[in-house]
N, C-alpha and C positions, 0 to 999 in steps of 0.2 A: 295174661300171665307171661307171655313171651316178651312183652314190652318192659315188665318189671325186671325180668332177668337181664335183658340187654342194658337197662338203665343202671342196674347195679354193677354189672360188668364194666360199663363205661366209667362209672364213678371210681371203681377199683383201680383201673388203668390210670386215671387221671391222678389219683392219690399216689400211686407208685411213681408216676412221672415227676410229681412235685418233690418227692423224697430224692429221687436220682438228681434232679436239677439242683437241689440244695447241697448235695454232696459234691457235685461238680463246682458250684460257686464256692464252697468252703475250701475245696482243694486249690482252686485258682487263687483265692486270697492267701492260702498258705504259701504258695509258690511265690507270690509277690513279695511276702514277708521275708522269705528266704533270700530273694534277689536283693532286697534293700539291705539285709545284713551283709551279704557278700560285698555289695558296693561299698558299705561303710568300712569293711575290713580292708579292701584293696585301695581305696581312695582316701584312707584316713589322713594322710599327710596333706593332700590337696584340700580336703574339707576343713582341716584345721587352719590352714593358711587363709582360707576363704572366710570363715566365720569368726575366727578369733584373732586379735592383734596384741597378743602379749608375748613376752620374751620366751617362756618355757613351753615350746610347742611339742616337745618330746612326750611330756606327761599327757597333754591333750590328745596327742595321736594314739598313745597307749590306751587311753580311755575310750576313744572312738573305736579302736579295734576290739577291745573287750566288749563294749556295748554291741557292736556289730556281730560278734560271735554269739552273744545270748539271743539277739534278735533272730539270728539264722537258726539257732537250736529251737526256738519257740515255733517258727515257721515249719521247720522240719517235723516237729512233733504233731502240728496240726495236720500236715500231709500224712504222716504215718498212721495216726490213730483215727483217721477219717474212715469210720466203719460205715 
């Protein structure tokens, strides 16, 4: 009887540990997404010069900044709603 209780208790703790580890992994992924968005916002001019070779770099820079903003918002929401 005691072995059954210990086995169930062990399985319970393993299941809780897996849930906590999943939350931590999801939070790390969210933080990485936020960092990518922030890098896109602050290095938009450099990224535009590096990847594109056309005349109007201002429009591409604006596009990178807007895309980086939305990516950072998505990452922030992942971190915020990680219940």
